[in-house]
C-alpha positions in Angstrom: 1.9 111.4 -69.2 2.5 111.2 -65.3 0.0 114.1 -64.9 -2.5 112.4 -67.1 -2.5 109.2 -65.0 -2.6 111.1 -61.8 -5.8 113.2 -63.0 -7.5 110.1 -64.1 -7.2 108.5 -60.9 -8.2 111.6 -58.8 -11.1 112.1 -61.0 -12.3 108.6 -60.3 -12.1 109.1 -56.5 -13.9 112.5 -56.8 -17.0 111.0 -58.2 -17.3 108.5 -55.5 -20.5 108.5 -53.5 -19.4 105.7 -51.1 -19.4 106.4 -47.5 -16.2 104.8 -46.1 -16.9 105.7 -42.5 -18.0 102.3 -41.2 -15.6 100.3 -43.2 -11.9 99.5 -42.5 -9.5 100.8 -45.0 -7.6 97.4 -45.4 -9.5 94.2 -45.8 -6.6 91.8 -46.0 -3.0 91.6 -47.0 -0.4 88.9 -47.9 3.4 89.1 -48.2 5.9 86.5 -49.4 9.5 85.9 -50.1 10.7 83.6 -52.8 14.2 82.2 -53.7 14.8 80.9 -57.3 17.6 79.4 -59.0 17.2 78.8 -62.9 18.8 78.4 -66.3 18.0 79.1 -69.9 17.6 82.9 -69.8 18.1 85.0 -73.0 19.3 88.5 -73.6 20.8 88.5 -69.9 23.2 85.8 -68.7 21.8 82.2 -68.8 21.9 81.6 -65.1 19.7 83.6 -62.6 19.7 83.5 -58.9 16.6 85.5 -57.7 15.1 86.8 -54.5 11.4 88.1 -55.0 9.4 90.0 -52.5 5.7 90.0 -53.4 2.7 92.0 -51.7 -0.9 91.6 -52.3 -3.7 93.5 -50.5 -7.3 94.4 -50.7 -8.6 97.9 -49.8 -11.8 99.7 -49.7 -10.8 101.6 -52.9 -9.5 98.6 -54.8 -6.4 96.4 -54.5 -2.7 96.5 -54.7 -0.2 94.0 -56.1 3.6 94.7 -56.2 6.8 92.8 -56.4 10.6 93.3 -56.3 12.9 90.9 -58.2 16.5 91.1 -57.3 18.6 89.0 -59.8 22.3 87.8 -59.6 23.9 86.5 -62.8 26.3 83.9 -61.2 29.4 85.7 -61.9 28.5 87.1 -65.3 27.3 90.6 -66.2 25.4 92.7 -68.5 26.3 96.1 -70.1 23.7 98.1 -68.3 23.0 96.0 -65.0 26.5 94.7 -64.1 26.5 91.5 -62.1 22.9 91.9 -60.6 19.6 93.7 -61.6 16.5 94.9 -59.8 13.1 95.0 -61.4 9.7 96.1 -59.6 6.1 96.4 -60.6 3.8 98.5 -58.4 0.1 97.9 -59.7 -2.7 99.4 -57.8 -6.1 98.9 -59.3 -9.1 101.3 -58.4 -12.5 99.6 -58.1 -15.3 101.5 -59.7 -17.8 99.2 -58.0 -16.3 100.1 -54.5 -15.8 103.8 -55.2 -19.3 104.3 -56.5 -21.1 101.7 -54.3 -22.4 100.0 -57.3 -22.8 96.3 -58.1 -21.1 96.0 -61.5 -21.1 92.2 -61.8 -22.3 90.5 -64.9 -21.7 87.0 -66.1 -18.3 85.9 -64.9 -17.3 89.6 -64.0 -17.3 90.4 -60.3 -15.9 94.0 -60.5 -14.7 96.5 -63.0 -11.6 98.4 -62.1 -9.2 101.2 -63.4 -5.9 99.1 -63.6 -2.6 100.8 -63.3 1.1 99.7 -63.1 4.4 101.5 -62.5 7.3 99.3 -63.8 10.9 100.1 -62.9 14.1 98.5 -64.2 17.1 99.8 -62.1 20.3 100.0 -64.1 23.5 99.5 -62.1 26.1 100.8 -64.6 27.5 104.4 -65.3 25.8 105.9 -68.4 22.5 104.0 -68.1 19.4 105.5 -66.8 16.6 103.7 -64.9 13.9 102.5 -67.1 10.3 103.5 -66.2 7.1 102.4 -68.0 3.6 103.5 -66.9 0.5 101.4 -67.8 -3.2 102.2 -67.5 -6.5 100.7 -68.7 -9.6 98.8 -67.7 -9.3 95.8 -65.4 -11.7 93.0 -64.4 -12.1 90.5 -61.5 -13.5 87.2 -62.8 -15.4 84.5 -60.9 -14.4 81.2 -62.7 -15.3 78.0 -61.1 -12.3 76.3 -59.2 -9.9 79.3 -59.3 -8.8 80.9 -56.1 -8.8 84.3 -58.3 -8.6 85.2 -61.9 -8.0 88.9 -63.0 -7.8 90.3 -66.4 -6.2 93.7 -67.2 -5.9 95.6 -70.4 -3.0 98.3 -70.4 -2.0 101.2 -72.5 2.0 101.3 -72.2 3.6 104.6 -71.8 7.4 104.4 -71.7 9.4 107.1 -70.0 12.9 106.5 -71.5 12.7 109.5 -73.8 13.1 107.2 -76.9 10.4 104.8 -77.0 7.0 105.9 -78.3 3.7 105.1 -76.5 0.9 103.2 -78.3 1.6 99.5 -77.4 -1.4 97.5 -75.6 -0.8 94.9 -73.1 -3.1 92.1 -72.0 -2.4 90.6 -68.5 -4.6 87.7 -67.0 -3.3 86.4 -63.7 -4.6 83.4 -61.8 -4.2 80.9 -58.9 -5.7 77.4 -59.0 -5.3 74.8 -56.0 -5.7 71.1 -56.3 -5.8 68.6 -53.3 -2.9 66.2 -53.4 -1.2 64.0 -50.9 -3.0 65.4 -47.7 -1.8 68.9 -48.9 -2.2 70.7 -52.2 -0.6 71.8 -55.6 -0.8 75.3 -56.3 -0.8 76.5 -60.0 -0.5 80.2 -60.4 1.1 82.7 -62.6 0.4 85.4 -65.3 0.7 86.3 -68.9 1.9 89.5 -70.2 0.9 89.9 -73.8 2.0 93.1 -75.7 -0.1 92.7 -78.8 1.3 95.2 -81.2 4.6 96.6 -82.3 5.6 100.3 -82.1 8.6 102.1 -83.2 11.6 99.8 -82.7 9.6 97.8 -80.1 8.3 94.5 -81.2 5.3 92.7 -79.8 6.0 90.2 -77.2 4.4 87.2 -75.2 5.6 86.4 -71.6 4.0 83.3 -70.0 5.3 82.8 -66.4 3.4 80.0 -64.5 4.5 78.3 -61.3 3.6 74.8 -60.0 4.3 74.3 -56.3 3.7 71.8 -53.8 2.3 73.1 -50.4 4.9 71.7 -47.6 3.0 73.4 -44.8 0.7 70.7 -43.5 3.8 68.4 -43.2 5.6 70.8 -41.1 2.8 71.9 -38.8 2.2 75.3 -40.6 -1.0 76.8 -41.7 -1.9 76.1 -45.3 0.2 77.8 -48.1 2.9 79.1 -45.8 5.8 77.2 -47.3 5.7 75.9 -50.9 8.4 74.5 -53.2 8.2 73.7 -56.9 9.2 74.9 -60.5 8.7 78.3 -62.4 8.7 78.2 -66.1 9.5 81.3 -68.1 8.5 81.4 -71.7 9.2 84.8 -73.3 8.7 85.5 -77.0 10.7 88.6 -78.2 12.1 89.2 -74.6 12.2 92.9 -73.6 10.2 93.7 -76.9 13.2 92.9 -79.0 12.4 90.7 -82.0 14.1 87.3 -82.2 16.6 86.9 -85.0 19.1 84.3 -86.1 21.8 86.6 -84.9 20.5 87.7 -81.5 18.1 85.2 -79.7 15.4 86.7 -77.7 13.0 83.8 -77.5 13.3 82.4 -74.0 12.7 79.0 -72.3 13.9 79.2 -68.8 13.2 77.0 -65.9 13.9 77.8 -62.1 13.5 75.8 -58.9 11.5 78.0 -56.3 10.9 77.9 -52.6 8.2 80.4 -51.3 7.4 81.5 -47.9 4.1 83.6 -47.3 3.7 85.7 -44.1 
């Protein structure tokens, strides 16, 4: 499956007629560190302390988003992850419009892309292997009035654990919306991961993960959106694709306090 994804991406680049000679490779980038403390998590221990690194950038071939979550379980532990866990997603998207020098906008769609993601859950206990999942499908940049950005990706999921079959589809919108408030602003951003169908032992699931933050930057003499604080809500039906039952609860309603610094 890795070879299939690689061949697809190389083929897309090969058909490009775009001359990159006069344009920079990197248009912009943003990096951030967030600290979170929350309760109400399922499957794993109830309390999470989390440090998250995020990177977003725009390139002449498309864009890139990645994050690394490092969790601590407040003294508790899980069978596979011990007292802490690491989860990361690396999600490059390849712009068909940029690569072919073609205007693909129509209606609210600004661009059409090939969306990919490489998801890794690192297991920290003997006898447990790291869990990879590869995702690929069409992606869209949308122009929706008032939003800072709005993306919509459709993924075909390809697990690489040797046991889980491929064949699940995932719909992932992500967004950011800023509202002026008290000489500063409130930032409402987040994403949804909706795995729409079951496959093998894996259930469908629905993960809604928004943040509402107040921008503290103007009150501290910083440029806008440098430092923000607020709340993250984490609703996850059938967490980790495990069906919720009366005997094993996997429907999650967790709330975390968050402080985020962007650089």
